[in-house]
C-alpha positions in Angstrom: 27.9 50.7 248.7 28.9 54.1 249.8 29.0 57.0 247.1 32.8 56.8 247.1 32.7 53.1 246.3 30.0 53.7 243.7 32.1 56.4 242.0 35.2 54.3 242.1 33.5 51.4 240.5 31.9 53.6 237.8 35.2 55.1 236.9 36.9 51.7 236.9 34.3 50.0 234.6 34.2 53.0 232.3 37.9 52.9 231.8 37.8 49.0 231.3 35.1 49.4 228.7 36.9 52.0 226.7 40.1 50.0 226.8 38.2 46.9 225.7 36.8 48.7 222.7 40.3 49.7 221.6 41.3 46.1 222.3 38.6 44.9 220.0 39.8 47.3 217.4 43.1 45.3 217.3 41.1 42.3 216.3 39.6 44.4 213.5 43.0 45.4 212.2 44.0 41.7 212.1 40.8 41.1 210.2 41.6 43.8 207.7 45.0 42.3 207.1 43.9 38.8 206.9 40.8 39.5 204.6 42.9 41.6 202.2 46.0 39.4 202.1 45.5 39.0 198.2 45.6 42.7 197.7 49.2 43.4 198.3 50.1 46.3 196.0 52.2 45.4 192.9 54.9 47.6 191.3 54.2 48.9 187.9 56.6 48.9 185.0 60.0 50.8 185.6 59.6 54.5 185.0 60.7 55.6 181.6 62.5 57.9 181.5 63.9 57.5 185.2 63.2 60.7 187.1 65.6 62.6 189.3 65.5 61.5 192.9 66.8 63.7 195.9 67.7 61.8 199.0 67.4 63.8 202.2 69.4 62.9 205.2 68.3 64.9 208.2 70.9 65.0 211.0 71.2 66.3 214.5 74.1 65.3 216.7 74.7 61.9 215.1 78.4 61.6 215.5 78.3 57.7 215.8 76.2 56.9 212.8 76.5 59.8 210.2 79.3 58.3 208.2 77.6 54.8 208.2 74.4 56.4 206.7 76.3 58.4 204.1 78.4 55.3 203.0 75.3 53.2 202.7 73.6 55.9 200.6 76.6 55.7 198.3 75.8 52.1 197.6 72.2 52.7 196.5 71.7 51.4 193.0 70.4 54.3 190.8 72.0 56.3 187.9 74.4 58.8 189.5 73.4 61.6 187.1 69.8 61.3 188.4 70.6 61.1 192.0 71.0 64.1 194.4 71.8 63.7 198.1 71.2 66.4 200.7 72.9 66.1 204.1 70.6 68.4 206.2 72.8 68.8 209.3 71.5 70.8 212.3 74.2 69.4 214.6 76.0 71.3 217.3 78.9 68.8 217.9 81.5 66.7 216.1 78.9 65.4 213.8 79.6 68.3 211.4 83.2 67.4 210.8 82.5 63.7 210.6 79.6 64.3 208.0 81.7 66.6 205.9 84.5 64.0 205.8 82.0 61.3 204.7 80.6 63.7 202.1 84.0 64.3 200.5 84.5 60.5 200.2 81.1 60.3 198.6 81.9 63.1 196.2 85.0 61.4 195.1 82.8 58.4 194.0 80.9 60.8 191.6 77.9 61.3 193.8 76.0 64.6 193.7 76.0 65.2 197.4 75.5 68.5 199.1 75.9 69.6 202.8 73.6 72.1 204.4 74.2 73.3 208.0 71.6 75.3 209.9 72.4 77.1 213.2 69.0 78.1 214.3 67.2 74.6 214.1 63.9 76.3 213.3 61.1 73.8 212.9 63.5 70.9 213.9 63.3 68.1 211.5 60.3 69.5 209.5 62.2 72.7 209.2 65.3 71.1 207.9 63.3 69.0 205.3 61.4 72.1 204.2 64.6 74.1 203.8 66.2 71.3 201.8 63.2 70.9 199.5 63.5 74.4 198.4 66.9 73.6 196.9 66.3 70.1 195.8 66.3 69.3 192.1 64.5 66.0 192.4 61.0 65.2 191.2 60.9 62.5 194.0 62.2 62.9 197.5 63.5 60.1 199.5 64.1 60.5 203.3 66.4 58.5 205.5 67.1 59.0 209.2 70.5 58.6 210.7 69.9 55.3 212.3 69.1 53.6 209.0 71.4 51.5 206.7 69.5 51.6 203.3 69.8 48.5 201.0 71.2 49.0 197.6 67.8 48.2 196.1 66.0 50.9 198.1 65.1 53.0 195.0 64.8 50.3 192.4 62.2 48.5 194.5 60.1 51.5 195.4 60.2 53.7 192.3 58.1 51.5 190.0 55.1 52.0 192.3 55.0 55.6 191.1 54.0 54.4 187.6 50.5 55.2 188.9 50.3 59.0 188.8 48.0 59.1 191.9 50.6 57.4 194.2 52.1 60.2 196.3 54.3 58.2 198.8 55.8 54.7 199.0 57.0 53.4 202.4 59.4 50.5 203.1 59.3 48.3 206.2 61.7 49.0 209.0 64.2 46.2 210.0 66.1 45.9 213.3 69.9 45.4 213.1 70.2 45.1 216.9 66.9 43.3 217.9 68.9 40.6 219.8 70.9 43.0 221.9 68.6 42.9 224.9 65.0 42.2 226.1 64.2 45.9 225.5 65.5 45.8 221.9 63.6 42.6 221.3 60.3 44.0 222.6 60.7 47.1 220.4 61.2 45.0 217.3 58.0 43.1 217.9 56.2 46.4 218.5 57.5 47.9 215.3 56.7 44.7 213.4 53.2 44.8 214.5 52.9 48.5 213.5 54.2 47.9 210.0 53.0 44.4 209.1 49.4 44.5 210.5 48.6 48.2 210.9 50.2 49.5 207.7 49.5 46.2 205.8 45.8 46.1 206.9 45.2 49.8 206.3 46.9 50.1 203.0 45.4 46.9 201.4 41.9 47.7 202.6 42.0 51.2 201.3 42.3 53.0 204.7 44.7 55.9 205.4 48.1 55.0 206.8 51.1 57.2 207.5 54.6 57.8 206.3 57.0 57.0 209.1 59.5 59.8 208.7 62.1 57.7 207.1 62.7 54.8 204.7 60.1 56.1 202.1 59.9 58.1 199.0 57.6 61.0 198.2 56.3 62.5 194.9 57.4 66.1 195.3 54.1 67.5 194.0 52.2 65.6 196.6 54.2 67.3 199.4 53.5 70.7 197.8 49.8 70.1 197.2 49.3 68.9 200.8 50.8 72.2 202.2 54.4 71.1 202.6 56.2 70.2 205.8 54.7 72.0 208.8 56.2 72.0 212.3 53.3 72.7 214.5 53.3 69.1 215.6 56.3 66.7 216.7 55.1 64.1 214.1 55.4 66.1 210.9 55.3 62.8 208.9 51.9 61.7 210.3 50.5 65.3 209.8 51.7 65.5 206.1 50.5 61.9 205.5 46.9 62.7 206.4 46.9 66.1 204.6 48.1 64.4 201.5 45.7 61.6 201.5 42.8 64.0 202.2 43.9 65.8 199.0 43.3 62.5 197.1 46.9 61.1 197.0 47.3 57.4 197.5 50.1 55.7 199.5 51.7 52.3 199.1 53.3 50.1 201.7 55.9 47.7 200.5 56.0 45.0 203.2 58.7 42.8 201.6 61.3 45.6 201.3 63.1 45.8 204.7 65.4 48.7 205.5 67.6 48.0 208.5 67.7 50.4 211.4 69.0 50.6 215.0 66.4 50.6 217.8 67.2 52.3 221.1 69.2 50.3 223.6 68.6 52.6 226.6 65.2 52.8 228.5 65.4 56.5 228.7 66.0 56.9 225.0 63.1 54.6 224.2 60.9 56.7 226.5 62.0 59.8 224.8 61.1 58.4 221.5 57.6 57.1 222.6 56.9 60.4 224.3 57.6 62.4 221.1 55.5 59.9 219.0 52.6 60.0 221.5 52.6 63.8 221.9 52.8 64.4 218.1 50.0 62.0 217.3 47.7 63.8 219.8 48.8 67.2 218.3 48.0 65.8 214.8 44.7 64.5 216.2 43.8 68.0 217.5 44.8 69.6 214.3 43.3 67.2 211.7 40.6 64.9 213.2 37.8 67.4 212.7 38.7 68.0 209.1 38.9 64.2 208.5 35.5 63.6 210.0 34.0 66.3 207.9 35.7 65.2 204.7 33.9 63.5 201.8 35.6 60.1 202.3 34.1 56.6 203.0 32.9 56.1 206.6 35.3 53.1 207.1 38.2 55.4 206.3 36.9 58.0 208.8 36.4 55.4 211.6 39.9 53.9 211.1 41.5 57.3 211.1 39.6 58.1 214.4 41.0 55.0 216.1 44.5 55.5 214.7 44.8 59.2 215.8 43.1 58.7 219.3 44.9 55.5 220.2 47.2 57.3 222.6 44.4 58.4 224.8 44.6 54.9 226.1 47.6 55.8 228.1 45.8 58.3 230.5 43.0 55.7 230.8 45.7 53.0 231.7 47.2 55.4 234.3 43.8 55.8 235.9 43.2 52.1 235.9 46.4 51.5 237.5 45.3 53.6 240.4 41.8 52.3 240.6 42.6 48.5 240.4 43.4 47.9 244.1 40.3 49.8 245.6 38.0 48.4 242.9 39.3 44.9 243.6 38.7 45.3 247.4 35.2 46.6 246.8 34.4 43.9 244.3 35.9 41.2 246.5 33.7 42.4 249.4 30.6 42.4 247.2 31.2 38.9 245.8 34.2 36.9 244.6 32.3 35.2 241.8 30.9 38.3 240.4 34.3 39.7 240.0 35.3 36.7 238.0 32.4 36.9 235.8 32.6 40.7 235.1 36.0 42.1 235.8 38.3 39.2 234.4 36.4 39.0 231.1 36.8 42.8 230.5 40.5 42.6 231.3 40.8 39.6 229.0 39.1 41.5 226.2 41.4 44.5 226.8 44.6 42.5 227.0 44.4 39.2 225.1 43.8 41.2 221.9 47.4 42.6 222.3 48.6 38.9 222.5 46.6 37.9 219.5 47.8 41.0 217.4 51.5 40.4 217.9 51.3 36.7 217.7 49.6 36.9 214.3 52.3 39.5 213.2 55.2 37.2 214.3 53.6 34.2 212.6 53.4 36.2 209.4 57.0 37.0 209.1 59.2 34.7 211.1 59.4 30.8 210.7 60.4 30.6 214.4 57.4 32.6 215.5 56.5 30.1 218.3 59.8 30.7 219.9 59.1 34.5 219.9 55.8 34.1 221.7 57.7 34.0 225.1 58.3 37.8 224.8 54.5 38.7 224.7 54.0 39.0 228.5 57.1 41.2 228.6 55.7 43.3 225.7 52.4 43.9 227.5 54.3 44.7 230.7 56.5 47.3 229.0 53.5 48.8 227.2 51.9 49.2 230.7 55.1 50.6 232.1 55.0 53.4 229.5 51.7 54.6 230.7 53.1 57.5 232.8 55.6 58.6 230.2 53.0 58.8 227.4 50.2 60.1 229.7 52.6 63.1 230.2 52.9 63.4 226.4 49.1 63.3 225.8 48.5 66.1 228.4 51.3 68.2 227.0 49.7 68.0 223.6 46.2 68.8 225.0 47.3 71.8 226.9 49.7 73.1 224.1 52.9 72.8 226.0 55.7 73.5 223.6 58.7 71.2 223.8 61.8 70.7 221.6 62.0 67.9 219.1 64.0 65.4 221.3 66.0 63.2 218.9 66.4 59.6 219.8 70.2 58.9 220.7 72.0 56.5 218.3 75.1 54.7 219.5 75.9 52.5 216.6 75.0 49.3 218.4 74.8 46.5 215.9 75.7 43.4 217.8 75.9 42.0 221.3 79.6 43.1 221.7 78.9 46.7 221.1 78.5 49.1 224.0 76.9 52.4 224.6 78.2 53.3 228.1 80.5 56.2 228.0 79.2 57.6 224.8 77.5 61.0 224.4 73.9 61.8 224.0 72.6 59.8 227.2 69.1 60.9 228.2 68.5 62.3 231.6 65.7 61.3 234.0 63.6 63.4 236.4 60.7 62.5 238.7 58.9 60.3 236.3 60.7 57.0 237.2 60.0 57.5 240.8 56.3 57.7 240.1 56.7 54.4 238.0 58.6 52.9 240.9 55.9 53.9 243.4 53.2 52.3 241.1 55.4 49.2 240.9 55.5 48.9 244.7 51.9 49.6 244.8 51.2 46.7 242.6 53.5 44.5 244.6 51.3 45.1 247.6 48.3 44.5 245.5 49.6 41.1 244.4 50.3 40.2 248.0 46.6 41.2 248.9 45.2 39.0 246.1 47.3 36.0 247.3 46.3 36.5 250.9 42.6 36.5 249.9 42.9 33.9 247.2 41.8 36.1 244.4 43.9 34.2 242.0 42.0 35.1 238.8 43.4 38.7 239.0 47.0 37.7 239.5 48.2 37.5 235.9 46.8 41.0 235.3 48.3 42.4 238.5 51.8 40.9 237.8 51.8 42.4 234.3 51.3 45.9 235.8 53.9 45.1 238.6 56.6 44.0 236.3 55.9 46.8 233.8 56.2 49.6 236.2 59.1 48.1 238.1 61.1 47.3 234.9 60.6 50.8 233.3 61.4 52.6 236.6 64.4 50.5 237.7 66.0 50.3 234.1 65.6 54.1 233.8 67.2 54.9 237.1 70.1 52.3 236.9 71.0 53.1 233.3 71.2 56.8 234.2 73.0 56.7 237.4 74.9 53.5 237.8 77.0 53.7 234.7 76.2 50.1 233.7 73.8 48.8 231.1 71.4 46.7 233.2 69.6 44.8 230.4 68.2 41.5 230.3 70.1 39.8 227.5 68.0 37.8 225.0 70.2 34.8 225.6 69.4 34.9 229.3 65.7 35.3 228.6 65.7 32.3 226.3 67.5 30.2 228.8 70.8 29.9 226.9 
């Protein structure tokens, strides 16, 4: 081999091995969950006397869902004299008037609800929560984002867990009111189910650290204060505060069977914006806290799991590198020997990818009776995950090089059923050069698929097609939804053959 070929293969196998290690870590998460299934946290006795709870509702340009959220909060079952609601509104549009009207309706029902409007948006969501906390009268702080519809038993189900004085935060599971709207929303719901059921469930039940998800949870106020309060030097203030609180000895609880319905993004560009913020914020938190975590006097298993949790998004730059290297590596390996490629390359790919299938298959089996029907979405899930590589690689490098960006909120359009439409509504996300890069990679993999077919390298085709579909889908959907004015989404009914 030439030096260039040697370097190409060395980089290719290095990336594959690292991705395979993180793939095997998914098996470990499943193991943690399954081996601790009997350790589900149980609520203690009802708190006596009941404490004052402050519910914070951070808003920023949420004209379509602000009143829905406030109306749902009014239906939460908790003594009115012990409940305070803060609407923390940083909006710059009609949301202000809509929220104030909903607040007047709520006040007429006897709810202690207050409206706070900031004009500088300093610190974004973390800044709003911090400002509201200074004026809150509650001993416990519940947080609900604008896209949620809390159930009436939200507090009555979560608060008994605080009978243990060392519990600092209790998190409910997210539901998905519009998961059947399109293929994209279906994939997001499966991704979120995996995160909550297996990641949160496995970590929490086995004594590892896990994180508050920014909404649908309740904090003990003193835990926030002892951990250093809300800080806005990362885009994931919830992840940051979670690790700081747990390092101070506070324990968290995940309540898997309490589901709080929420709206997932229906537009590809909104989904990308959300994923970019989460990826960038997690790397910022990794830079900020991982050295402290590794030095802390905590069990080794907790440190290792925190390492994998906080560094997981480094997989996206590796996936981007792999995408570029796959074709030249395949040509080199094919010229060296077709059977060697099957014996080495394909097993590594299998280790890196099948763990994803296993992870989400186990999750769907745990929570849905019709889980077998849902397995048809797993190839699309892997493809869309691959298609996000460029988007999230950009996020990782922005975090590493300290590029400051605004907290880009995820647009909410009040999409609850198949008949609802988001076209013509405000808050649509714009696209730039990134979809063109994704499109180029999609065409690159199309050519690679033809090369594999022409040379009868059939063992690589399933993996190549995953990359091809992933990049083409994310690129074309971004471009068409932005410029064509029509929602080009593959409806679940079509995907299921109905």
